[in-house]
C-alpha positions as semicolon CSV with decimal commas, in nm:
position;residue;x (nm);y (nm);z (nm)
1;X;0,038;-0,041;0,037
2;X;0,109;0,363;-0,061
3;X;-0,051;0,685;0,055
4;X;0,049;1,028;0,018
5;X;0,136;1,216;0,310
6;X;-0,031;1,530;0,177
7;X;-0,379;1,343;0,328
8;X;-0,221;1,368;0,715
9;X;-0,184;1,638;0,922
10;X;0,153;1,779;1,020
11;X;0,130;1,634;1,365
12;X;0,111;1,266;1,237
13;X;0,337;1,316;0,936
14;X;0,586;1,461;1,231
15;X;0,471;1,108;1,399
16;X;0,548;0,881;1,111
17;X;0,887;1,066;1,042
18;X;0,991;0,995;1,404
19;X;0,885;0,630;1,412
20;X;1,019;0,540;1,010
21;X;1,301;0,724;1,188
22;X;1,395;0,556;1,489
23;X;1,270;0,222;1,327
24;X;1,532;0,244;1,042
25;X;1,803;0,343;1,254
26;X;1,739;0,064;1,547
27;X;1,697;-0,191;1,212
28;X;2,041;-0,032;1,094
29;X;2,237;-0,118;1,416
30;X;2,088;-0,466;1,508
31;X;2,151;-0,595;1,071
32;X;2,389;-0,851;1,081
33;X;2,642;-0,635;0,893
34;X;2,977;-0,823;0,985
35;X;2,872;-1,156;0,929
36;X;2,641;-1,112;0,653
37;X;2,954;-0,957;0,415
38;X;3,085;-1,257;0,507
39;X;2,871;-1,446;0,298
40;X;2,819;-1,343;-0,108
41;X;2,579;-1,515;-0,119
42;X;2,347;-1,425;0,116
43;X;2,389;-1,056;-0,044
44;X;2,313;-1,136;-0,370
45;X;2,048;-1,309;-0,178
46;X;1,932;-1,008;-0,012
47;X;2,030;-0,770;-0,325
48;X;1,807;-1,040;-0,545
49;X;1,518;-0,988;-0,306
50;X;1,520;-0,536;-0,337
51;X;1,517;-0,616;-0,729
52;X;1,226;-0,822;-0,682
53;X;1,035;-0,629;-0,458
54;X;1,150;-0,289;-0,637
55;X;0,927;-0,459;-0,970
56;X;0,682;-0,571;-0,761
57;X;0,585;-0,263;-0,555
58;X;0,600;-0,105;-0,910
59;X;0,259;-0,284;-1,033
60;X;0,007;-0,065;-0,851
61;X;-0,326;0,000;-0,823
62;X;-0,509;0,341;-0,774
63;X;-0,799;0,324;-0,506
64;X;-0,905;0,673;-0,484
65;X;-0,637;0,971;-0,531
66;X;-0,331;0,988;-0,296
67;X;-0,454;0,567;-0,203
68;X;-0,310;0,253;-0,451
69;X;-0,280;-0,106;-0,283
70;X;-0,027;-0,354;-0,382
71;X;0,147;-0,680;-0,318
72;X;0,374;-0,633;-0,003
73;X;0,661;-0,934;-0,025
74;X;0,790;-0,797;0,298
75;X;0,673;-1,113;0,532
76;X;0,940;-1,324;0,253
77;X;1,170;-1,045;0,314
78;X;1,148;-1,115;0,688
79;X;1,143;-1,432;0,672
80;X;1,419;-1,463;0,452
81;X;1,709;-1,213;0,575
82;X;1,536;-1,097;0,949
83;X;1,374;-0,864;1,075
84;X;1,673;-0,590;1,079
85;X;1,766;-0,650;0,685
86;X;1,365;-0,645;0,593
87;X;1,315;-0,314;0,739
88;X;1,663;-0,162;0,550
89;X;1,615;-0,316;0,245
90;X;1,258;-0,147;0,213
91;X;1,343;0,130;0,336
92;X;1,617;0,099;-0,001
93;X;1,344;0,070;-0,242
94;X;1,150;0,324;-0,097
95;X;1,457;0,591;-0,089
96;X;1,497;0,468;-0,460
97;X;1,101;0,517;-0,590
98;X;1,080;0,864;-0,366
99;X;1,367;0,966;-0,595
100;X;1,296;0,884;-0,874
101;X;0,904;1,044;-0,858
102;X;1,028;1,297;-0,617
103;X;0,771;1,238;-0,344
104;X;1,074;1,249;-0,071
105;X;0,775;1,339;0,163
106;X;0,597;1,023;0,098
107;X;0,926;0,750;0,222
108;X;0,781;0,806;0,606
109;X;0,404;0,707;0,581
110;X;0,507;0,427;0,312
111;X;0,852;0,360;0,479
112;X;0,598;0,250;0,831
113;X;0,277;0,113;0,649
114;X;0,422;-0,119;0,441
115;X;0,766;-0,188;0,531
116;X;0,811;-0,207;0,927
117;X;0,478;-0,267;1,027
118;X;0,459;-0,627;0,821
119;X;0,783;-0,708;0,907
120;X;0,739;-0,660;1,284
121;X;0,443;-0,844;1,249
122;X;0,569;-1,143;1,042
123;X;0,895;-1,167;1,276
124;X;0,657;-1,181;1,622
125;X;0,456;-1,416;1,447
126;X;0,745;-1,662;1,315
127;X;0,921;-1,570;1,722
128;X;0,571;-1,711;1,834
129;X;0,535;-1,938;1,629
130;X;0,894;-2,076;1,708
131;X;0,835;-2,100;2,059
132;X;0,477;-2,255;2,125
133;X;0,449;-2,464;1,841
134;X;0,596;-2,782;1,716
135;X;0,914;-2,755;1,465
136;X;0,776;-2,874;1,124
137;X;0,749;-2,766;0,784
138;X;0,390;-2,795;0,739
139;X;0,396;-2,567;1,078
140;X;0,639;-2,329;0,913
141;X;0,491;-2,288;0,619
142;X;0,123;-2,268;0,668
143;X;0,145;-2,120;1,021
144;X;0,413;-1,911;0,964
145;X;0,438;-1,796;0,652
146;X;0,098;-1,781;0,514
147;X;-0,053;-1,694;0,795
148;X;0,252;-1,466;0,923
149;X;0,170;-1,280;0,605
150;X;-0,197;-1,259;0,608
151;X;-0,187;-1,137;0,960
152;X;0,088;-0,887;0,849
153;X;-0,065;-0,747;0,521
154;X;-0,420;-0,694;0,710
155;X;-0,227;-0,492;1,071
156;X;-0,047;-0,292;0,749
157;X;-0,377;-0,210;0,606
158;X;-0,553;-0,094;0,934
159;X;-0,250;0,102;1,049
160;X;-0,307;0,247;0,660
161;X;-0,663;0,334;0,751
162;X;-0,542;0,440;1,136
163;X;-0,349;0,710;0,980
164;X;-0,572;0,863;0,756
165;X;-0,853;0,815;1,021
166;X;-0,624;0,993;1,294
167;X;-0,608;1,326;1,007
168;X;-0,997;1,338;0,931
169;X;-0,901;1,221;0,603
170;X;-1,121;0,890;0,575
171;X;-1,466;1,051;0,496
172;X;-1,223;1,275;0,215
173;X;-1,155;0,942;0,115
174;X;-1,355;0,702;0,059
175;X;-1,295;0,415;-0,119
176;X;-1,630;0,258;-0,095
177;X;-1,706;-0,056;-0,233
178;X;-1,321;-0,132;-0,313
179;X;-1,231;-0,188;0,045
180;X;-1,390;-0,511;0,024
181;X;-1,009;-0,633;-0,234
182;X;-0,809;-0,574;0,137
183;X;-0,921;-0,967;0,241
184;X;-0,958;-1,122;-0,109
185;X;-0,557;-0,888;-0,189
186;X;-0,489;-1,040;0,178
187;X;-0,500;-1,413;0,082
188;X;-0,340;-1,327;-0,285
189;X;-0,070;-1,167;-0,065
190;X;-0,049;-1,490;0,240
191;X;-0,013;-1,738;-0,125
192;X;0,228;-1,522;-0,289
193;X;0,462;-1,549;0,044
194;X;0,344;-1,859;0,108
195;X;0,503;-1,964;-0,187
196;X;0,782;-1,793;-0,246
197;X;0,866;-1,949;0,122
198;X;0,830;-2,318;-0,011
199;X;1,067;-2,274;-0,291
200;X;1,332;-2,086;-0,069
201;X;1,303;-2,383;0,180
202;X;1,377;-2,669;-0,056
203;X;1,589;-2,544;-0,235
204;X;1,764;-2,247;-0,079
205;X;1,724;-2,309;0,275
206;X;2,110;-2,183;0,379
207;X;1,972;-1,869;0,262
208;X;1,597;-1,877;0,487
209;X;1,714;-1,677;0,783
210;X;1,443;-1,729;0,951
211;X;1,479;-2,117;0,914
212;X;1,690;-2,410;1,070
213;X;1,636;-2,708;0,854
214;X;1,826;-2,926;1,119
215;X;1,495;-2,874;1,335
216;X;1,255;-2,864;1,080
217;X;1,335;-3,105;0,899
218;X;1,474;-3,367;1,047
219;X;1,342;-3,683;1,153
220;X;1,124;-3,791;1,466
C-alpha cells in the first residue's frame, strides 16, 4: 500500500516520521553486517530480493486519489533475511522510488505502513510459532509463512487506515466498495509469500534466516 503524505495532518506526519526514523536506525544497528558481509551468496540473495520487491511495488492499483494498493512481499523478505535487513531493504526500495518520482515527503509513512509494520508482525508471528508450536515444515509453511503474511498485510492495511482516521481524511478519501478488495488481496499476499518461502526452503534453505533445516526437517 502506498499513501500520499499530503492526506495526513502535520502532527501525524511528524509522529510517523519520528517512528520511521527510529525503526530504520534500530534496524541499521541490529542488522548482522559483519557476519552477513562474509557471505557473498547471502548478499546476492538480499540484493536480488530488493530487485524483485522494487518490481512488485511498481505494480500498483489506484484506489482513490492519494491511495494505491499493492502486494507487499515484506513477509517473505523478513523470513528470508530477518527483521533488520527487511526493514533496511524496504527503506532502500522506497528511497529509490521516492527519488525517482520526486516524492520524498511520502517516504516515512510508506516505510512505516508498507515496511516496518508488516516486517514486525511477521517476525513476531515467527518467534511465537517457533516458541510454542512443533518445529516442522508444515507448521512453518502454513502458520508462519501463510498465516503470518496474511496477518501482516491486514495489520498494515489497518495502520494505513488508522493514519487516515487520525488525520480526519477517511470521510474525504472514502474508497467505498473497493475496500472489499483488501481480504482478497490479503489471501493473495499470503499465497504469494507462502509460495516464495516454500521454494526458498526447498532449494536454498541456507539463505532463509528463519528456517533451520536441522530442526524443521529432522527425522522424529
